[in-house]
mmCIF file of the C-alpha atoms, coordinates in Angstrom:
data_MODEL
# 
_entry.id   MODEL 
# 
loop_
_atom_site.group_PDB 
_atom_site.id 
_atom_site.type_symbol 
_atom_site.label_atom_id 
_atom_site.label_alt_id 
_atom_site.label_comp_id 
_atom_site.label_asym_id 
_atom_site.label_entity_id 
_atom_site.label_seq_id 
_atom_site.pdbx_PDB_ins_code 
_atom_site.Cartn_x 
_atom_site.Cartn_y 
_atom_site.Cartn_z 
_atom_site.occupancy 
_atom_site.B_iso_or_equiv 
_atom_site.pdbx_formal_charge 
_atom_site.auth_seq_id 
_atom_site.auth_comp_id 
_atom_site.auth_asym_id 
_atom_site.auth_atom_id 
_atom_site.pdbx_PDB_model_num 
ATOM 1  C CA . UNK A 1 1  ? 92.525 103.099 91.686 1.00 0.00 ? 1  UNK A CA 1 
ATOM 2  C CA . UNK A 1 2  ? 91.621 102.458 88.730 1.00 0.00 ? 2  UNK A CA 1 
ATOM 3  C CA . UNK A 1 3  ? 94.662 100.901 86.720 1.00 0.00 ? 3  UNK A CA 1 
ATOM 4  C CA . UNK A 1 4  ? 93.725 101.661 83.585 1.00 0.00 ? 4  UNK A CA 1 
ATOM 5  C CA . UNK A 1 5  ? 96.334 99.101  81.783 1.00 0.00 ? 5  UNK A CA 1 
ATOM 6  C CA . UNK A 1 6  ? 93.724 96.627  82.373 1.00 0.00 ? 6  UNK A CA 1 
ATOM 7  C CA . UNK A 1 7  ? 90.797 97.980  81.105 1.00 0.00 ? 7  UNK A CA 1 
ATOM 8  C CA . UNK A 1 8  ? 90.019 97.251  77.543 1.00 0.00 ? 8  UNK A CA 1 
ATOM 9  C CA . UNK A 1 9  ? 89.520 100.248 75.214 1.00 0.00 ? 9  UNK A CA 1 
ATOM 10 C CA . UNK A 1 10 ? 88.264 98.066  72.159 1.00 0.00 ? 10 UNK A CA 1 
ATOM 11 C CA . UNK A 1 11 ? 90.615 99.808  69.594 1.00 0.00 ? 11 UNK A CA 1 
ATOM 12 C CA . UNK A 1 12 ? 89.415 103.438 71.269 1.00 0.00 ? 12 UNK A CA 1 
ATOM 13 C CA . UNK A 1 13 ? 86.719 103.155 70.052 1.00 0.00 ? 13 UNK A CA 1 
ATOM 14 C CA . UNK A 1 14 ? 84.862 103.475 73.640 1.00 0.00 ? 14 UNK A CA 1 
ATOM 15 C CA . UNK A 1 15 ? 83.267 106.263 74.731 1.00 0.00 ? 15 UNK A CA 1 
ATOM 16 C CA . UNK A 1 16 ? 85.103 105.608 77.396 1.00 0.00 ? 16 UNK A CA 1 
ATOM 17 C CA . UNK A 1 17 ? 88.677 106.337 76.381 1.00 0.00 ? 17 UNK A CA 1 
ATOM 18 C CA . UNK A 1 18 ? 87.702 109.874 76.205 1.00 0.00 ? 18 UNK A CA 1 
ATOM 19 C CA . UNK A 1 19 ? 86.330 110.552 80.107 1.00 0.00 ? 19 UNK A CA 1 
ATOM 20 C CA . UNK A 1 20 ? 88.021 109.533 82.855 1.00 0.00 ? 20 UNK A CA 1 
ATOM 21 C CA . UNK A 1 21 ? 87.864 105.557 84.430 1.00 0.00 ? 21 UNK A CA 1 
ATOM 22 C CA . UNK A 1 22 ? 86.962 106.535 87.546 1.00 0.00 ? 22 UNK A CA 1 
ATOM 23 C CA . UNK A 1 23 ? 83.861 107.639 86.335 1.00 0.00 ? 23 UNK A CA 1 
ATOM 24 C CA . UNK A 1 24 ? 82.380 103.748 85.769 1.00 0.00 ? 24 UNK A CA 1 
ATOM 25 C CA . UNK A 1 25 ? 83.787 102.797 89.468 1.00 0.00 ? 25 UNK A CA 1 
ATOM 26 C CA . UNK A 1 26 ? 81.758 105.243 91.514 1.00 0.00 ? 26 UNK A CA 1 
ATOM 27 C CA . UNK A 1 27 ? 78.798 103.712 92.514 1.00 0.00 ? 27 UNK A CA 1 
ATOM 28 C CA . UNK A 1 28 ? 77.119 107.359 92.893 1.00 0.00 ? 28 UNK A CA 1 
ATOM 29 C CA . UNK A 1 29 ? 77.512 108.475 89.065 1.00 0.00 ? 29 UNK A CA 1 
ATOM 30 C CA . UNK A 1 30 ? 75.871 105.685 88.022 1.00 0.00 ? 30 UNK A CA 1 
ATOM 31 C CA . UNK A 1 31 ? 73.531 107.536 85.823 1.00 0.00 ? 31 UNK A CA 1 
ATOM 32 C CA . UNK A 1 32 ? 76.380 109.519 83.736 1.00 0.00 ? 32 UNK A CA 1 
ATOM 33 C CA . UNK A 1 33 ? 78.120 106.204 83.213 1.00 0.00 ? 33 UNK A CA 1 
ATOM 34 C CA . UNK A 1 34 ? 75.592 104.859 81.725 1.00 0.00 ? 34 UNK A CA 1 
ATOM 35 C CA . UNK A 1 35 ? 75.111 107.683 79.556 1.00 0.00 ? 35 UNK A CA 1 
ATOM 36 C CA . UNK A 1 36 ? 78.558 107.692 78.620 1.00 0.00 ? 36 UNK A CA 1 
ATOM 37 C CA . UNK A 1 37 ? 78.271 103.782 77.711 1.00 0.00 ? 37 UNK A CA 1 
ATOM 38 C CA . UNK A 1 38 ? 75.114 104.611 76.235 1.00 0.00 ? 38 UNK A CA 1 
ATOM 39 C CA . UNK A 1 39 ? 76.719 106.375 72.635 1.00 0.00 ? 39 UNK A CA 1 
ATOM 40 C CA . UNK A 1 40 ? 78.874 104.221 72.938 1.00 0.00 ? 40 UNK A CA 1 
ATOM 41 C CA . UNK A 1 41 ? 79.547 101.944 69.483 1.00 0.00 ? 41 UNK A CA 1 
ATOM 42 C CA . UNK A 1 42 ? 80.756 99.164  71.396 1.00 0.00 ? 42 UNK A CA 1 
ATOM 43 C CA . UNK A 1 43 ? 78.161 99.062  74.455 1.00 0.00 ? 43 UNK A CA 1 
ATOM 44 C CA . UNK A 1 44 ? 77.492 95.162  73.673 1.00 0.00 ? 44 UNK A CA 1 
ATOM 45 C CA . UNK A 1 45 ? 81.066 94.471  72.789 1.00 0.00 ? 45 UNK A CA 1 
ATOM 46 C CA . UNK A 1 46 ? 81.982 96.187  76.465 1.00 0.00 ? 46 UNK A CA 1 
ATOM 47 C CA . UNK A 1 47 ? 79.077 93.684  78.010 1.00 0.00 ? 47 UNK A CA 1 
ATOM 48 C CA . UNK A 1 48 ? 80.072 90.936  76.544 1.00 0.00 ? 48 UNK A CA 1 
ATOM 49 C CA . UNK A 1 49 ? 82.691 91.332  77.909 1.00 0.00 ? 49 UNK A CA 1 
ATOM 50 C CA . UNK A 1 50 ? 82.104 92.542  81.360 1.00 0.00 ? 50 UNK A CA 1 
ATOM 51 C CA . UNK A 1 51 ? 79.988 88.799  81.353 1.00 0.00 ? 51 UNK A CA 1 
ATOM 52 C CA . UNK A 1 52 ? 82.314 86.267  80.439 1.00 0.00 ? 52 UNK A CA 1 
ATOM 53 C CA . UNK A 1 53 ? 85.116 87.740  82.458 1.00 0.00 ? 53 UNK A CA 1 
ATOM 54 C CA . UNK A 1 54 ? 82.596 88.158  85.877 1.00 0.00 ? 54 UNK A CA 1 
ATOM 55 C CA . UNK A 1 55 ? 83.619 90.811  85.365 1.00 0.00 ? 55 UNK A CA 1 
ATOM 56 C CA . UNK A 1 56 ? 81.665 92.335  89.647 1.00 0.00 ? 56 UNK A CA 1 
ATOM 57 C CA . UNK A 1 57 ? 82.814 96.297  89.547 1.00 0.00 ? 57 UNK A CA 1 
ATOM 58 C CA . UNK A 1 58 ? 81.759 99.683  88.291 1.00 0.00 ? 58 UNK A CA 1 
ATOM 59 C CA . UNK A 1 59 ? 79.359 100.211 84.966 1.00 0.00 ? 59 UNK A CA 1 
ATOM 60 C CA . UNK A 1 60 ? 80.216 97.743  82.048 1.00 0.00 ? 60 UNK A CA 1 
ATOM 61 C CA . UNK A 1 61 ? 78.424 97.971  78.526 1.00 0.00 ? 61 UNK A CA 1 
ATOM 62 C CA . UNK A 1 62 ? 76.210 100.485 80.185 1.00 0.00 ? 62 UNK A CA 1 
ATOM 63 C CA . UNK A 1 63 ? 75.290 97.775  83.066 1.00 0.00 ? 63 UNK A CA 1 
ATOM 64 C CA . UNK A 1 64 ? 76.227 97.628  87.051 1.00 0.00 ? 64 UNK A CA 1 
ATOM 65 C CA . UNK A 1 65 ? 77.440 94.499  88.073 1.00 0.00 ? 65 UNK A CA 1 
ATOM 66 C CA . UNK A 1 66 ? 74.305 93.458  89.730 1.00 0.00 ? 66 UNK A CA 1 
ATOM 67 C CA . UNK A 1 67 ? 72.212 94.115  87.051 1.00 0.00 ? 67 UNK A CA 1 
ATOM 68 C CA . UNK A 1 68 ? 75.071 92.655  84.844 1.00 0.00 ? 68 UNK A CA 1 
ATOM 69 C CA . UNK A 1 69 ? 74.646 89.828  87.379 1.00 0.00 ? 69 UNK A CA 1 
ATOM 70 C CA . UNK A 1 70 ? 71.171 88.824  86.818 1.00 0.00 ? 70 UNK A CA 1 
ATOM 71 C CA . UNK A 1 71 ? 71.857 88.980  82.604 1.00 0.00 ? 71 UNK A CA 1 
ATOM 72 C CA . UNK A 1 72 ? 74.563 86.113  83.715 1.00 0.00 ? 72 UNK A CA 1 
ATOM 73 C CA . UNK A 1 73 ? 72.210 82.970  85.805 1.00 0.00 ? 73 UNK A CA 1 
ATOM 74 C CA . UNK A 1 74 ? 70.179 83.746  83.368 1.00 0.00 ? 74 UNK A CA 1 
ATOM 75 C CA . UNK A 1 75 ? 71.830 83.017  80.321 1.00 0.00 ? 75 UNK A CA 1 
ATOM 76 C CA . UNK A 1 76 ? 72.911 80.369  82.860 1.00 0.00 ? 76 UNK A CA 1 
ATOM 77 C CA . UNK A 1 77 ? 69.839 78.755  82.995 1.00 0.00 ? 77 UNK A CA 1 
ATOM 78 C CA . UNK A 1 78 ? 69.232 79.399  79.037 1.00 0.00 ? 78 UNK A CA 1 
ATOM 79 C CA . UNK A 1 79 ? 72.206 77.181  78.219 1.00 0.00 ? 79 UNK A CA 1 
ATOM 80 C CA . UNK A 1 80 ? 71.264 74.147  81.440 1.00 0.00 ? 80 UNK A CA 1 
ATOM 81 C CA . UNK A 1 81 ? 67.073 74.598  79.887 1.00 0.00 ? 81 UNK A CA 1 
ATOM 82 C CA . UNK A 1 82 ? 68.962 73.681  75.814 1.00 0.00 ? 82 UNK A CA 1 
# 
C-alpha cells in the first residue's frame, strides 16, 4: 500500500492528484501512468523531485525508475567532466 502523505502533490497541480496513487506504482500499468504524467503541468518538477531524492519505485515525471536511473547517471557523468 502506498502512503499518500509521502507523495508530493505540488500544491494539487499534478494530474496525478486526481488519480489513485497505486496507478503510479503498478508495474503492469506503466503506459496509463505515463499518460497521466504527460498531461500534468508539473511533470518537470515531478521528474526533478524523483531524481534528486533518488526515488527508486514508480512512475514519476513520466519516467520509470529505470529511465530515471539513466538520466541520473548521465547527469553525474556530465558534472564530473565539467
